[in-house]
C-alpha positions as CSV (number, residue, x, y, z in Angstrom):
1,M,27.6,-104.8,68.4
2,R,27.6,-103.5,65.5
3,C,31.2,-104.5,65.7
4,V,32.0,-108.1,64.9
5,V,28.6,-109.2,63.7
6,G,26.1,-107.3,61.6
7,F,26.5,-105.6,58.3
8,V,28.8,-103.3,56.4
9,W,27.5,-99.8,56.4
10,V,26.3,-99.7,60.0
11,L,29.2,-101.5,61.6
12,A,30.7,-98.0,61.7
13,L,28.0,-96.5,63.9
14,G,28.3,-98.0,67.4
15,V,29.9,-96.6,70.7
16,M,29.3,-95.7,74.4
17,G,29.0,-93.5,77.6
18,C,27.2,-93.5,81.0
19,N,25.8,-91.0,83.5
20,S,24.6,-93.3,86.3
21,D,25.7,-93.2,89.9
22,D,27.2,-96.4,91.2
23,S,25.5,-96.0,94.6
24,S,22.0,-95.9,93.1
25,Y,22.1,-99.5,92.0
26,E,21.9,-102.8,93.8
27,V,22.5,-106.0,91.8
28,A,19.6,-108.3,92.2
29,P,19.9,-112.1,91.9
30,T,19.7,-113.6,88.4
31,D,17.6,-116.7,87.7
32,V,19.3,-118.7,85.0
33,S,17.6,-121.7,83.4
34,K,18.6,-123.9,80.5
35,V,16.1,-123.8,77.6
36,S,17.6,-126.3,75.1
37,E,20.8,-128.2,74.2
38,E,21.7,-129.2,70.6
39,A,24.7,-131.0,69.1
40,R,25.7,-129.9,65.6
41,N,28.9,-129.5,63.5
42,G,31.1,-130.9,66.3
43,Y,29.8,-128.6,69.0
44,T,27.3,-128.7,71.8
45,Y,25.2,-125.6,71.9
46,S,23.2,-124.8,75.1
47,L,20.6,-122.0,75.2
48,Y,19.9,-120.4,78.5
49,T,17.4,-117.7,79.7
50,A,18.5,-115.4,82.5
51,R,15.5,-113.6,84.0
52,Q,16.6,-110.2,85.1
53,P,14.7,-107.4,86.9
54,E,13.4,-104.7,84.6
55,F,14.9,-102.1,87.0
56,R,17.2,-102.4,89.9
57,D,16.8,-98.8,91.3
58,R,13.1,-98.8,91.8
59,E,10.1,-101.0,92.5
60,S,9.0,-102.9,89.4
61,E,7.2,-106.1,88.6
62,G,8.6,-106.2,85.1
63,Y,11.5,-108.4,84.0
64,V,13.8,-109.0,81.1
65,D,14.4,-112.6,79.7
66,Q,18.0,-112.4,78.6
67,K,19.3,-114.7,75.9
68,V,22.6,-116.5,76.8
69,E,24.3,-119.1,74.6
70,V,27.1,-121.5,75.3
71,A,29.2,-123.4,72.7
72,I,31.6,-126.2,73.5
73,E,33.5,-128.2,70.9
74,D,33.4,-132.0,71.2
75,G,36.2,-133.2,73.6
76,V,36.4,-129.9,75.6
77,G,35.4,-130.3,79.2
78,I,33.1,-127.9,81.1
79,D,36.0,-127.1,83.4
80,A,38.0,-125.6,80.5
81,P,38.7,-121.8,80.5
82,V,35.7,-119.8,79.6
83,V,35.6,-116.9,77.1
84,M,32.5,-114.7,77.4
85,W,31.4,-112.5,74.5
86,F,29.6,-109.5,75.7
87,G,26.9,-108.6,73.2
88,G,26.5,-105.0,72.2
89,E,23.9,-103.2,70.1
90,A,22.9,-106.2,68.0
91,P,21.1,-109.6,68.4
92,L,23.3,-112.4,69.6
93,D,24.0,-115.4,67.4
94,I,27.0,-117.4,68.7
95,D,27.3,-119.1,65.2
96,E,27.9,-115.7,63.6
97,L,30.6,-114.8,66.3
98,N,32.5,-117.8,65.1
99,I,34.8,-117.5,68.0
100,P,35.5,-121.2,68.6
101,R,36.9,-121.7,65.0
102,Y,38.6,-118.3,65.3
103,W,40.9,-119.0,68.3
104,N,41.3,-122.7,67.7
105,K,41.7,-123.5,71.4
106,A,40.1,-125.8,74.0
107,L,37.7,-123.2,75.4
108,V,34.1,-122.8,76.5
109,F,32.4,-119.9,74.7
110,V,29.6,-118.0,76.3
111,G,27.5,-115.3,74.5
112,V,25.5,-112.8,76.5
113,E,22.9,-110.7,74.8
114,H,22.5,-107.0,75.8
115,R,19.1,-106.1,77.2
116,G,16.8,-104.4,74.7
117,Y,18.4,-106.1,71.7
118,G,17.5,-109.3,69.8
119,Q,15.3,-111.4,72.0
120,S,16.3,-109.9,75.3
121,L,13.3,-107.6,75.8
122,S,11.3,-106.6,78.8
123,N,7.8,-108.0,79.1
124,D,6.2,-104.6,78.3
125,D,3.8,-104.7,75.4
126,D,4.9,-101.2,74.4
127,Q,8.6,-101.0,73.5
128,S,8.4,-97.4,72.0
129,V,10.5,-95.9,74.9
130,P,12.8,-98.6,76.1
131,K,13.5,-97.1,79.5
132,Y,14.8,-100.4,80.9
133,V,17.8,-100.3,78.4
134,S,21.1,-98.9,79.8
135,R,24.6,-100.0,79.8
136,R,24.6,-100.0,83.6
137,E,21.8,-102.5,83.8
138,A,23.3,-104.6,81.0
139,I,26.5,-104.9,83.0
140,N,24.5,-105.9,86.1
141,D,22.7,-108.5,83.9
142,A,26.0,-109.9,82.7
143,H,27.4,-110.0,86.3
144,G,24.4,-112.1,87.4
145,V,24.9,-114.5,84.5
146,V,28.6,-114.9,85.4
147,V,27.8,-115.7,89.0
148,E,25.3,-118.3,88.1
149,L,27.1,-120.0,85.2
150,K,30.3,-120.2,87.1
151,K,28.5,-122.9,89.1
152,I,28.4,-125.0,85.9
153,Y,31.5,-123.8,84.0
154,A,34.2,-123.8,86.6
155,G,36.6,-121.3,85.2
156,P,38.8,-119.4,84.7
157,W,36.7,-116.8,83.0
158,F,37.7,-114.2,80.4
159,V,35.6,-111.6,78.5
160,L,35.9,-109.8,75.2
161,G,34.0,-107.1,73.5
162,G,34.4,-104.8,70.5
163,S,33.3,-101.2,70.0
164,Y,30.5,-100.3,72.4
165,A,30.8,-103.8,73.9
166,G,34.5,-103.2,74.3
167,E,33.6,-100.3,76.6
168,L,31.1,-102.5,78.5
169,V,33.7,-105.2,79.3
170,I,36.1,-102.6,80.7
171,E,33.4,-101.2,83.0
172,H,32.2,-104.7,83.9
173,A,35.7,-105.8,85.0
174,G,36.2,-102.5,86.8
175,R,33.0,-102.8,88.8
176,F,33.1,-106.6,89.3
177,P,36.8,-107.5,89.2
178,G,36.1,-110.9,90.7
179,D,34.2,-112.0,87.6
180,F,37.1,-112.3,85.2
181,D,40.7,-113.3,85.0
182,G,41.4,-111.1,82.0
183,V,39.8,-108.8,79.4
184,I,40.1,-108.1,75.7
185,S,38.6,-104.8,74.6
186,S,38.8,-103.7,70.9
187,S,38.1,-100.3,69.4
188,A,36.4,-99.1,72.6
189,P,36.2,-95.3,73.0
190,V,36.7,-94.7,76.7
191,D,36.2,-90.9,76.5
192,P,32.9,-90.4,74.6
193,V,31.6,-87.1,73.5
194,V,28.1,-86.0,72.6
195,M,29.0,-85.1,69.0
196,H,31.6,-87.3,67.4
197,T,33.7,-86.1,64.4
198,G,35.8,-89.1,63.7
199,H,33.7,-90.4,60.8
200,D,33.9,-86.9,59.2
201,V,37.7,-87.0,59.4
202,F,37.8,-90.3,57.5
203,A,35.1,-89.3,55.1
204,R,37.2,-86.3,54.0
205,K,40.3,-88.5,53.8
206,W,38.8,-91.2,51.6
207,L,36.4,-89.2,49.5
208,G,38.7,-86.3,48.8
209,D,37.7,-82.6,48.7
210,E,35.7,-82.7,45.4
211,S,33.6,-85.7,46.2
212,Y,33.2,-84.6,49.8
213,A,31.8,-81.3,48.6
214,Q,29.5,-83.1,46.2
215,V,28.0,-85.3,49.0
216,T,27.6,-82.2,51.1
217,G,25.4,-80.7,48.2
218,H,23.2,-83.8,48.3
219,I,22.9,-83.6,52.0
220,E,21.7,-80.0,51.7
221,N,19.0,-81.2,49.3
222,L,17.8,-83.5,51.9
223,A,16.8,-81.0,54.6
224,P,13.6,-82.5,56.1
225,G,10.4,-80.6,56.7
226,Q,10.2,-82.2,60.1
227,P,12.0,-84.8,62.1
228,F,11.5,-88.4,60.9
229,D,9.7,-87.6,57.6
230,D,10.7,-89.4,54.4
231,T,13.5,-86.8,53.6
232,W,14.9,-87.3,57.1
233,V,15.1,-91.0,56.5
234,D,16.9,-90.5,53.1
235,R,19.4,-88.2,54.8
236,E,20.0,-90.7,57.6
237,F,20.5,-93.4,55.0
238,L,23.0,-91.3,53.0
239,E,25.0,-90.4,56.1
240,T,25.1,-94.1,57.0
241,V,26.4,-95.1,53.6
242,V,29.1,-92.5,53.8
243,A,30.2,-93.5,57.3
244,G,30.2,-97.2,56.5
245,S,31.9,-97.1,53.1
246,T,34.7,-94.9,54.4
247,Q,35.2,-96.8,57.6
248,R,35.4,-100.5,56.6
249,A,38.4,-102.1,54.9
250,D,36.1,-104.6,53.0
251,L,34.1,-101.7,51.6
252,Q,36.9,-99.6,50.2
253,Y,36.3,-101.1,46.8
254,L,33.0,-99.3,46.7
255,I,34.3,-95.8,47.2
256,P,35.1,-95.2,43.5
257,V,31.6,-96.4,42.6
258,F,30.1,-94.2,45.2
259,K,32.1,-91.2,44.0
260,D,30.9,-91.7,40.4
261,L,27.3,-91.9,41.5
262,V,27.6,-88.8,43.7
263,A,29.1,-86.8,40.8
264,E,26.7,-88.0,38.0
265,L,23.3,-88.3,39.6
266,D,20.8,-85.8,41.1
267,T,19.9,-86.4,44.7
268,D,16.7,-88.5,44.1
269,E,18.5,-90.7,41.6
270,L,21.5,-91.1,43.9
271,I,19.3,-92.3,46.8
272,A,17.5,-94.7,44.5
273,E,20.8,-96.2,43.2
274,L,22.4,-96.4,46.6
275,R,19.3,-98.3,47.9
276,L,19.7,-100.8,45.2
277,L,23.4,-101.1,46.0
278,D,22.7,-101.5,49.7
279,E,20.2,-104.2,49.0
280,T,22.6,-106.1,46.7
281,V,25.7,-105.8,48.9
282,G,24.2,-106.1,52.3
283,G,20.6,-107.1,52.2
284,G,19.3,-103.6,52.9
285,E,20.9,-103.0,56.3
286,A,21.6,-99.3,55.7
287,A,18.0,-98.8,54.7
288,R,16.7,-100.6,57.7
289,W,19.0,-98.6,60.0
290,A,17.5,-95.3,58.7
291,A,13.9,-96.5,58.6
292,H,14.0,-98.0,62.1
293,R,15.5,-94.9,63.6
294,A,12.4,-93.0,62.4
295,L,9.8,-95.4,63.9
296,R,7.4,-93.5,66.2
297,T,6.2,-96.5,68.0
298,V,7.2,-100.2,68.4
299,S,5.3,-103.0,70.1
300,R,7.0,-106.0,71.7
301,E,5.6,-108.2,69.0
302,E,7.0,-105.9,66.3
303,A,10.4,-105.7,68.1
304,L,10.7,-109.5,68.1
305,E,9.8,-109.6,64.4
306,I,11.9,-106.8,63.0
307,A,14.6,-106.4,65.6
308,P,14.8,-102.6,65.5
309,Q,18.1,-102.4,67.4
310,D,19.1,-99.3,65.6
311,R,16.2,-97.5,67.2
312,V,17.1,-98.8,70.7
313,W,20.7,-97.6,70.0
314,F,19.2,-94.2,69.1
315,Y,17.5,-94.2,72.6
316,Q,20.8,-95.0,74.3
317,Q,22.6,-92.3,72.3
318,C,20.0,-89.8,73.6
319,T,20.0,-90.9,77.2
320,E,23.6,-92.0,78.1
321,L,25.9,-92.5,75.1
322,G,26.0,-89.5,72.9
323,S,28.4,-90.2,70.0
324,F,26.2,-88.7,67.3
325,Q,28.0,-88.1,64.0
326,A,29.1,-84.5,63.4
327,S,31.3,-82.7,60.9
328,V,34.6,-81.0,61.9
329,E,33.4,-77.8,60.2
330,Q,30.4,-76.7,58.2
331,P,29.2,-77.0,55.6
332,G,29.8,-80.7,56.0
333,I,28.2,-84.1,55.4
334,F,27.0,-84.5,59.0
335,R,25.0,-81.3,59.4
336,R,23.1,-81.9,62.6
337,E,24.3,-80.2,65.7
338,V,23.5,-80.6,69.4
339,N,20.2,-78.7,69.3
340,D,19.0,-80.8,66.3
341,R,19.8,-84.0,68.2
342,R,18.1,-82.6,71.3
343,E,14.9,-82.0,69.4
344,E,15.0,-85.5,67.9
345,C,15.4,-87.1,71.3
346,R,12.5,-85.1,72.7
347,E,10.3,-85.8,69.6
348,L,10.9,-89.6,69.4
349,F,11.4,-90.6,73.0
350,G,10.3,-87.7,75.2
351,V,13.8,-87.6,76.8
352,E,16.5,-85.0,77.2
353,L,19.8,-85.5,75.3
354,T,22.7,-86.3,77.6
355,T,25.3,-83.6,77.6
356,E,27.9,-85.4,79.7
357,P,28.6,-89.0,78.7
358,V,30.8,-90.4,81.5
359,A,34.1,-91.8,80.5
360,S,35.0,-95.4,81.3
361,R,38.7,-94.6,81.5
362,K,38.4,-94.7,85.3
363,Y,37.5,-98.4,85.1
364,V,40.8,-99.2,83.4
365,I,42.4,-97.8,86.5
366,E,40.1,-99.9,88.7
367,M,41.0,-103.0,86.7
368,E,44.7,-102.2,87.1
369,K,44.3,-101.8,90.9
370,A,42.5,-105.1,91.1
371,G,45.1,-106.9,89.0
372,V,42.7,-107.8,86.2
373,P,44.8,-107.7,83.0
374,L,43.5,-105.8,80.0
375,V,44.5,-106.4,76.3
376,Y,43.4,-103.4,74.2
377,V,43.3,-103.4,70.4
378,S,43.1,-100.5,68.0
379,G,43.3,-99.7,64.3
380,G,44.9,-96.7,62.8
381,Q,42.0,-96.1,60.4
382,D,39.3,-96.3,63.0
383,P,37.1,-93.2,63.4
384,W,36.1,-94.2,66.9
385,M,39.7,-93.6,68.1
386,I,39.4,-89.9,67.1
387,P,38.8,-89.0,69.9
388,G,38.0,-91.5,72.5
389,G,40.2,-94.6,72.5
390,L,43.1,-95.5,74.7
391,E,46.2,-93.9,73.4
392,V,48.8,-95.9,71.5
393,P,51.8,-96.3,73.9
394,P,55.2,-94.6,73.2
395,E,57.7,-96.4,71.0
396,D,59.9,-97.4,73.9
397,A,57.0,-99.5,75.2
398,R,56.9,-101.7,72.1
399,I,57.8,-105.3,72.8
400,D,57.0,-106.9,69.4
401,Q,56.7,-105.7,65.8
402,Q,54.8,-107.7,63.2
403,P,54.1,-106.8,59.6
404,R,50.5,-105.7,60.3
405,W,50.6,-104.6,64.0
406,S,52.8,-103.7,67.0
407,E,52.4,-105.0,70.5
408,Y,53.2,-102.8,73.5
409,Q,53.7,-103.3,77.2
410,T,51.4,-101.2,79.4
411,S,50.7,-100.8,83.1
412,Y,47.3,-102.4,82.7
413,G,48.5,-105.2,80.3
414,R,49.1,-105.1,76.6
415,Y,48.2,-102.9,73.7
416,F,48.0,-104.1,70.1
417,H,47.9,-101.4,67.4
418,A,47.4,-102.1,63.6
419,P,48.1,-98.9,61.7
420,D,46.3,-99.8,58.5
421,A,43.4,-101.6,60.2
422,F,39.9,-100.3,60.7
423,H,37.2,-100.8,63.4
424,V,37.8,-103.9,65.6
425,P,40.9,-105.0,63.7
426,E,41.1,-108.6,64.9
427,S,37.6,-109.3,63.5
428,S,39.2,-109.6,60.1
429,D,42.7,-110.7,61.0
430,Q,42.9,-114.2,62.5
431,E,46.6,-114.0,63.3
432,L,46.0,-110.8,65.3
433,A,43.0,-112.4,67.1
434,Q,45.2,-115.3,68.1
435,A,48.0,-113.0,69.2
436,T,45.7,-111.0,71.4
437,S,44.3,-114.2,73.1
438,E,47.8,-115.6,73.6
439,A,48.8,-112.3,75.3
440,L,45.7,-112.4,77.5
441,F,46.3,-116.0,78.7
442,E,50.0,-115.2,79.3
443,L,49.1,-112.2,81.4
444,A,46.6,-114.2,83.4
445,G,49.0,-117.1,83.9
446,V,46.5,-119.6,82.4
447,E,47.5,-122.4,80.1
448,V,44.9,-123.2,77.4
449,G,45.1,-126.5,75.5
450,A,45.0,-126.7,71.7
451,L,42.2,-128.4,70.0
452,E,43.0,-132.0,68.9
């Protein structure tokens, strides 16, 4: 997920959708085996591999070896409540998630990597068109893992996810309500669209009219001769910097610097300076995002080495997710429209662009019917909520008011809204994270012990 883990500029760029028919899938058994166990820093870390079928709707001899990690602090039993982190569009590293220290409770933590990302690849030598990657199959994978690991970690089970993964956990619980006793979903757009204008709204807000127009001029200078050439990569890079720097609270300090560079430099100089800044601030993540999305081919060996998750995300955007960046009106920073994206999807993957990403709102209803409580979290400065996220409840539903957020009672559980917060608000607010977990356990009627 480019939600809680991963870098700065590109944390802004992840979300969801689906166009699969429930009846076309049968969930196959999952073979889970422990690979290693290690004690360090007061925790026991167990690494598992879950062998999943490459496809569940057709005959296939292929498979996906999915990475699953478990972290248990010393003194916590394997029968303690389990919190599963559903990985999104990024490699899984349970140390980076930092959940055990974050919630400070006696819990078992499970991290499940999404197929096609990190180490969870199919056995195909050619990963150029990752046809085996879909949110539906990722949820089937996670369900199989839950079924098997419940035989070891006895329960009760909870799940959380942010951004794209926040949508996944809602669908997972809606399709398999017996898997979880409760769900936390943060910044999850449940009504995706093919072309998403939320980032443009906030780019205009934070840059102001003059700087926005200046960036638009630079974008006009970066019209590529053909898809995925060097100019295309530079434009993708600049769009990513704009989206990230105007969407993350911890990047707000860079906006004055960015505005000065945009005003003073020509386009070639601007790209050069921003690449230096990107390398200095975030290790070149924005540059890799742009470069990886232009890769024509990727082998399995290359995928394991360079982790081109941004390219796999591009594939998912084409086939099921949509949510490509667009401007509210033109001329704007995000110049590409539906036909441009359609051409790119055909050129890079040989697939047709989805035109109807399926909303996951229906799974909120299914969760409610099944009695699985949902805690939803949103930030008032989050582009992915415009449009897409679950609506903030009316004022008469508010049950608690804190300096940075409000808590609301809902038919499906609880809603936490932080007006001044950005994407996945609790990822940078420990008190909010603890409040959401307390609400979840209360709704589920589960007592969780504190760490000694």
